[in-house]
Backbone as a chain_set.jsonl record, in Angstrom:
{"seq": "MSAFGDLDDLAPLRIWDGVAARIVEGERVTFAVIELDAGAVVPEHAHDNEQLGVCLQGSVRFRVGDETRDVRPGSTWSIASNVPHSVEVGPNGCVVAELFVPARNDWAAVERDEPRRPRWP", "coords": {"N": [[57.329, 122.203, 89.246], [59.772, 120.928, 86.925], [60.305, 117.55, 85.663], [62.64, 117.316, 84.637], [66.042, 118.306, 83.796], [69.173, 120.288, 83.675], [72.77, 119.459, 83.678], [74.626, 121.614, 83.411], [72.729, 123.623, 84.921], [73.061, 122.981, 87.528], [74.215, 123.807, 90.663], [77.534, 123.231, 91.666], [78.328, 121.476, 94.608], [80.787, 122.269, 97.172], [82.219, 119.406, 97.875], [84.626, 118.028, 99.228], [88.154, 119.796, 99.28], [88.771, 120.398, 95.963], [86.968, 118.45, 94.916], [83.906, 118.378, 93.609], [80.589, 118.19, 93.56], [77.695, 117.775, 91.651], [74.065, 117.26, 92.397], [71.27, 115.381, 91.768], [68.124, 115.17, 93.355], [66.104, 112.832, 94.645], [63.304, 111.618, 96.64], [64.063, 109.505, 98.018], [66.649, 108.716, 97.443], [70.117, 110.083, 96.136], [71.505, 111.387, 93.271], [74.545, 111.681, 91.832], [76.842, 113.579, 89.849], [80.421, 113.916, 89.684], [83.006, 115.901, 89.936], [86.184, 115.662, 90.167], [89.439, 117.029, 90.92], [92.815, 117.057, 89.588], [95.139, 115.25, 91.531], [93.681, 115.619, 93.578], [92.36, 114.512, 96.877], [90.365, 112.212, 98.645], [89.528, 112.008, 102.16], [89.545, 109.056, 103.82], [86.369, 107.865, 104.928], [83.053, 107.012, 106.051], [79.826, 106.086, 106.004], [76.371, 105.92, 106.34], [75.025, 105.54, 103.766], [74.489, 103.585, 100.976], [76.405, 103.437, 98.286], [76.943, 103.528, 94.942], [78.6, 103.562, 91.544], [80.102, 104.785, 88.788], [83.137, 105.351, 86.835], [83.514, 108.059, 84.566], [85.344, 109.465, 83.132], [88.85, 110.164, 83.327], [91.125, 109.143, 85.947], [91.229, 107.139, 89.27], [92.654, 105.907, 92.423], [91.32, 103.687, 93.934], [90.048, 102.85, 97.161], [88.588, 100.576, 99.066], [87.079, 99.541, 101.915], [89.126, 96.949, 102.558], [90.217, 96.645, 99.88], [91.941, 97.857, 97.326], [91.679, 99.824, 94.019], [92.76, 100.364, 90.623], [90.848, 102.93, 89.321], [89.417, 103.505, 86.17], [87.833, 104.816, 82.995], [84.596, 103.161, 82.899], [85.011, 101.658, 84.681], [83.452, 100.168, 87.783], [82.006, 100.643, 91.084], [80.565, 99.527, 94.556], [79.53, 100.124, 97.526], [79.163, 98.999, 100.472], [76.796, 100.078, 103.068], [78.336, 102.274, 105.697], [81.143, 101.155, 105.245], [84.484, 101.904, 105.338], [86.069, 104.35, 103.15], [88.456, 105.788, 100.596], [89.901, 108.027, 98.337], [92.24, 108.713, 95.98], [93.126, 111.089, 93.28], [94.013, 110.81, 89.937], [96.361, 111.9, 87.633], [95.257, 113.334, 85.575], [92.649, 114.09, 86.581], [89.144, 113.428, 87.289], [85.844, 112.16, 86.648], [83.325, 111.279, 87.701], [80.07, 109.333, 88.046], [77.574, 108.73, 90.824], [75.34, 106.825, 92.954], [73.419, 107.284, 95.723], [71.856, 105.711, 98.673], [70.445, 105.795, 101.15], [68.829, 108.866, 100.451], [71.427, 111.758, 100.417], [71.142, 113.299, 102.837], [73.019, 115.115, 104.368], [74.19, 116.527, 102.589], [73.128, 119.125, 102.513], [73.622, 121.133, 103.982], [76.377, 121.975, 102.473], [78.397, 124.086, 101.051], [77.713, 126.121, 97.895], [78.945, 126.416, 94.947], [78.993, 128.692, 91.775], [76.695, 127.809, 89.166], [77.925, 126.183, 86.469], [79.64, 125.145, 83.337], [80.143, 121.929, 83.025], [82.96, 119.653, 83.171], [82.108, 117.318, 82.207], [79.768, 115.909, 79.822]], "CA": [[58.779, 121.839, 89.123], [59.862, 119.991, 86.055], [60.895, 116.312, 85.979], [63.837, 117.418, 83.593], [67.017, 119.376, 84.383], [70.45, 119.976, 82.952], [73.829, 119.53, 84.619], [74.837, 123.248, 83.428], [72.068, 124.651, 85.854], [73.253, 122.659, 88.846], [75.201, 124.29, 91.237], [78.421, 122.185, 92.29], [78.512, 121.3, 95.722], [82.319, 121.761, 97.303], [82.234, 118.553, 99.164], [86.096, 118.363, 99.815], [89.177, 120.519, 98.485], [89.17, 119.536, 94.639], [85.755, 117.818, 94.818], [82.812, 119.073, 93.781], [79.406, 117.34, 92.822], [76.673, 117.97, 91.023], [73.26, 116.446, 92.668], [70.096, 115.248, 91.374], [67.851, 114.662, 94.787], [64.852, 112.202, 94.617], [62.779, 111.577, 97.707], [64.826, 108.438, 98.791], [67.813, 108.741, 96.685], [70.835, 111.12, 95.649], [72.632, 111.054, 92.215], [75.819, 112.79, 91.691], [78.225, 113.606, 88.89], [81.43, 114.249, 90.847], [84.25, 116.042, 89.395], [87.601, 115.651, 91.328], [90.455, 117.774, 90.503], [93.787, 115.971, 89.497], [95.869, 115.115, 92.793], [92.856, 115.811, 94.961], [92.242, 113.539, 98.002], [89.027, 112.11, 99.355], [90.16, 111.186, 102.948], [88.801, 108.169, 104.409], [85.405, 108.427, 105.491], [82.004, 105.8, 105.636], [78.329, 106.745, 105.8], [75.212, 105.002, 106.095], [74.521, 105.559, 102.851], [75.028, 102.758, 100.233], [76.85, 104.204, 97.343], [77.149, 102.673, 93.841], [79.526, 104.515, 91.032], [80.911, 104.594, 87.469], [84.001, 106.236, 86.226], [83.088, 108.343, 83.384], [86.61, 110.241, 82.836], [90.03, 110.152, 83.932], [91.205, 108.166, 86.76], [91.507, 107.104, 90.651], [93.128, 105.022, 92.804], [89.832, 103.827, 95.159], [90.282, 102.022, 98.444], [87.19, 100.399, 99.638], [87.401, 98.466, 102.817], [90.83, 96.661, 102.341], [90.563, 96.393, 98.669], [92.38, 99.107, 96.41], [91.649, 99.395, 92.931], [93.056, 101.617, 90.018], [89.739, 103.075, 88.56], [89.316, 104.17, 84.766], [86.491, 105.255, 82.574], [83.682, 101.934, 82.759], [84.83, 100.828, 86.017], [82.093, 100.425, 88.703], [81.853, 100.109, 92.245], [79.745, 99.37, 95.315], [80.247, 100.205, 98.916], [78.163, 98.92, 101.545], [76.622, 100.79, 104.15], [79.404, 102.055, 106.839], [82.317, 100.635, 104.858], [85.411, 103.073, 105.138], [86.582, 104.21, 101.695], [89.194, 106.613, 100.347], [90.267, 108.172, 96.771], [93.187, 109.277, 95.682], [93.084, 111.339, 92.029], [95.041, 110.502, 88.7], [97.106, 113.312, 87.106], [94.413, 114.278, 84.724], [91.418, 114.498, 87.041], [88.231, 112.305, 87.246], [84.851, 112.412, 86.586], [82.503, 109.786, 88.178], [78.56, 109.124, 88.564], [77.496, 108.085, 91.913], [74.128, 106.679, 93.219], [73.51, 107.084, 97.043], [70.593, 105.179, 98.919], [69.011, 106.511, 101.148], [69.54, 110.278, 99.934], [72.486, 112.411, 101.047], [70.593, 114.643, 103.356], [73.708, 115.682, 105.132], [75.118, 117.319, 101.724], [72.032, 119.979, 102.176], [74.638, 122.269, 104.435], [77.612, 121.946, 101.741], [78.7, 125.013, 100.16], [77.434, 125.392, 96.509], [79.541, 126.97, 93.818], [78.109, 129.164, 91.053], [76.551, 126.895, 88.162], [78.986, 126.46, 85.626], [79.487, 124.072, 82.546], [80.676, 120.794, 83.598], [84.022, 118.889, 82.491], [81.796, 116.017, 81.178], [80.705, 115.285, 78.736]], "C": [[58.931, 120.625, 87.948], [60.857, 118.88, 86.188], [62.424, 116.278, 85.369], [64.374, 118.434, 84.215], [68.429, 119.343, 83.226], [71.606, 120.199, 83.867], [74.306, 121.158, 84.575], [74.002, 124.165, 84.454], [72.263, 124.222, 87.055], [74.161, 123.24, 89.326], [76.1, 123.388, 92.058], [78.398, 122.441, 93.794], [80.13, 121.223, 95.852], [82.056, 120.618, 98.723], [83.547, 118.291, 100.025], [86.966, 119.491, 98.921], [89.312, 119.884, 97.051], [88.165, 118.811, 94.431], [84.671, 118.518, 94.896], [81.707, 118.145, 93.073], [78.176, 118.196, 92.605], [75.531, 116.765, 91.171], [71.926, 116.617, 92.211], [68.962, 114.622, 92.652], [66.767, 113.912, 94.191], [64.203, 112.173, 96.23], [63.546, 110.484, 98.648], [66.138, 108.148, 98.162], [68.607, 109.853, 96.096], [71.862, 110.572, 94.459], [73.162, 112.016, 92.071], [76.78, 112.595, 90.463], [79.277, 114.482, 89.7], [82.68, 114.587, 90.017], [85.549, 116.225, 90.24], [88.798, 116.296, 90.36], [91.837, 116.934, 90.288], [94.727, 116.408, 90.828], [95.02, 115.357, 93.721], [92.937, 114.308, 95.747], [90.882, 113.741, 98.488], [89.289, 111.31, 100.654], [89.092, 110.189, 103.016], [87.534, 108.443, 105.177], [84.331, 106.908, 105.436], [80.812, 106.651, 106.272], [77.375, 105.836, 105.703], [74.628, 104.943, 105.047], [75.068, 104.488, 102.225], [75.241, 103.378, 98.998], [77.467, 103.074, 95.997], [77.783, 103.673, 92.476], [79.961, 103.651, 89.82], [81.815, 105.231, 86.954], [83.359, 106.703, 84.542], [84.416, 108.829, 82.338], [87.587, 110.078, 83.762], [90.403, 109.123, 84.861], [91.448, 108.377, 88.368], [92.081, 106.149, 90.975], [91.903, 104.784, 94.127], [90.268, 102.764, 96.075], [88.699, 101.775, 99.096], [87.341, 99.2, 100.943], [88.952, 98.115, 102.91], [91.132, 96.308, 101.092], [90.889, 97.684, 98.044], [92.262, 98.561, 95.11], [92.419, 100.33, 91.805], [91.753, 101.835, 89.108], [90.051, 104.017, 87.366], [87.919, 103.922, 84.314], [85.711, 103.429, 82.652], [83.898, 101.202, 83.837], [83.75, 101.293, 86.921], [82.289, 100.027, 89.94], [80.697, 99.959, 93.069], [80.099, 99.188, 96.553], [79.028, 100.071, 99.634], [77.873, 100.118, 102.518], [77.775, 101.063, 105.11], [80.698, 101.55, 106.545], [83.367, 101.89, 104.664], [86.271, 102.901, 103.437], [87.541, 105.779, 101.375], [89.728, 106.845, 98.625], [91.416, 109.008, 96.522], [93.159, 109.94, 93.71], [93.808, 111.372, 91.064], [95.445, 111.898, 88.556], [96.061, 114.216, 86.026], [92.93, 114.665, 85.331], [90.336, 113.274, 86.852], [86.854, 112.959, 87.386], [83.793, 111.245, 86.998], [80.705, 110.13, 88.347], [78.299, 108.282, 89.577], [76.016, 108.179, 92.373], [74.145, 106.603, 94.741], [72.339, 106.885, 97.766], [71.004, 104.849, 100.513], [69.813, 108.036, 100.876], [70.367, 111.054, 100.967], [72.085, 113.468, 101.591], [71.796, 115.691, 104.188], [74.742, 116.696, 104.199], [74.186, 118.89, 101.903], [72.865, 121.077, 102.752], [75.661, 122.601, 103.333], [77.523, 123.661, 100.944], [78.565, 124.985, 98.925], [78.369, 126.587, 95.695], [78.306, 127.813, 92.672], [77.866, 128.019, 89.956], [77.484, 127.318, 86.992], [79.127, 125.454, 84.349], [80.353, 123.041, 83.066], [81.635, 120.257, 82.603], [83.326, 117.718, 81.682], [80.312, 116.403, 80.8], [81.425, 115.878, 77.805]], "O": [[58.316, 119.562, 88.037], [61.98, 119.041, 86.665], [63.231, 115.376, 85.596], [63.808, 119.266, 84.923], [68.603, 118.595, 82.264], [71.507, 121.031, 84.77], [74.336, 121.839, 85.601], [74.435, 125.261, 84.811], [71.732, 124.911, 87.926], [75.148, 123.365, 88.601], [75.631, 122.802, 93.033], [78.448, 123.605, 94.193], [80.817, 120.517, 95.114], [81.832, 120.807, 99.918], [83.564, 118.327, 101.256], [86.441, 120.004, 97.933], [89.966, 118.844, 96.966], [88.392, 118.218, 93.376], [84.34, 119.185, 95.876], [81.995, 117.444, 92.103], [77.796, 119.131, 93.309], [75.614, 115.694, 90.57], [71.386, 117.723, 92.198], [69.082, 113.409, 92.824], [66.414, 114.351, 93.096], [64.834, 112.868, 97.027], [63.607, 110.618, 99.87], [66.671, 107.108, 98.549], [67.93, 110.69, 95.5], [72.714, 109.69, 94.564], [72.652, 113.135, 92.11], [77.369, 111.544, 90.209], [79.003, 115.547, 90.253], [83.33, 113.698, 89.467], [85.631, 117.189, 91.001], [88.941, 115.989, 89.176], [91.865, 115.948, 91.024], [95.001, 117.57, 91.125], [95.484, 115.348, 94.861], [93.439, 113.272, 95.313], [90.3, 114.802, 98.712], [89.319, 110.084, 100.548], [87.993, 110.309, 102.474], [87.614, 109.264, 106.091], [84.729, 105.879, 104.889], [80.933, 107.695, 106.914], [77.551, 104.892, 104.932], [73.577, 104.303, 105.078], [76.165, 104.161, 102.679], [74.249, 103.926, 98.518], [78.218, 102.108, 96.13], [77.231, 104.773, 92.497], [80.134, 102.435, 89.734], [81.256, 106.101, 86.285], [82.918, 105.968, 83.659], [84.482, 108.627, 81.125], [87.301, 109.861, 84.94], [89.941, 108.025, 84.551], [91.788, 109.475, 88.81], [92.24, 105.285, 90.113], [91.697, 105.578, 95.045], [90.873, 101.794, 95.617], [87.901, 102.627, 99.487], [87.728, 98.055, 100.711], [89.821, 98.905, 103.279], [92.183, 95.691, 100.918], [90.109, 98.618, 98.23], [92.528, 97.397, 94.812], [92.767, 101.357, 92.387], [91.545, 101.025, 88.205], [90.735, 105.038, 87.448], [87.066, 103.207, 84.839], [86.494, 102.51, 82.415], [83.206, 100.217, 84.093], [83.23, 102.409, 86.92], [82.812, 98.916, 90.024], [79.647, 100.221, 92.482], [80.867, 98.278, 96.863], [78.044, 100.799, 99.506], [78.695, 101.017, 102.691], [78.336, 100.02, 105.446], [81.475, 101.455, 107.495], [83.077, 102.795, 103.882], [86.782, 101.957, 102.836], [87.212, 106.801, 101.979], [89.892, 105.904, 97.849], [91.384, 110.142, 96.999], [93.179, 109.032, 92.878], [94.625, 112.271, 91.264], [94.998, 112.856, 89.187], [96.111, 115.42, 85.777], [92.152, 115.399, 84.72], [90.692, 112.236, 86.294], [86.641, 113.991, 88.022], [83.689, 110.284, 86.236], [80.294, 111.207, 88.778], [78.671, 107.114, 89.461], [75.406, 109.245, 92.29], [74.959, 105.78, 95.157], [71.554, 107.826, 97.652], [71.681, 103.912, 100.937], [71.009, 108.281, 101.04], [70.094, 111.038, 102.167], [72.427, 114.567, 101.154], [71.513, 116.832, 104.555], [75.67, 117.385, 104.623], [74.709, 119.84, 101.32], [72.894, 122.085, 102.046], [75.817, 123.821, 103.285], [76.528, 124.135, 100.395], [79.109, 124.026, 98.379], [78.273, 127.737, 96.123], [77.091, 127.619, 92.708], [78.812, 127.248, 89.795], [77.744, 128.47, 86.644], [78.258, 124.617, 84.591], [81.398, 123.428, 83.591], [81.378, 120.296, 81.399], [83.842, 117.223, 80.68], [79.718, 117.212, 81.513], [82.108, 115.206, 77.032]]}, "num_chains": 1, "name": "protein.A"}
């Protein structure tokens, strides 16, 4: 197995309606490029994984714990383990890159779409 890959070859995981993640998995970490459709909502949830991210394209309103921010390209976030968070996607959709530690083993059972060209870059 090669250490290299291409986003085009990664089958998107349908995490929520309007939210698809292309993941690169390590032994102890999951890296994801996540495409969010315009107007999509990521409902409040929490998980054991720490979550770090950066917005690459578009915008979202992001709530982490009691703090809410409008996130645009270049904005970053850090979510500690088990902190509730949610997202409302802006009118043009959004693409983010996120890192999860430990790896998101719960995503192994998530339905995958056929590989296709990503919206980013």
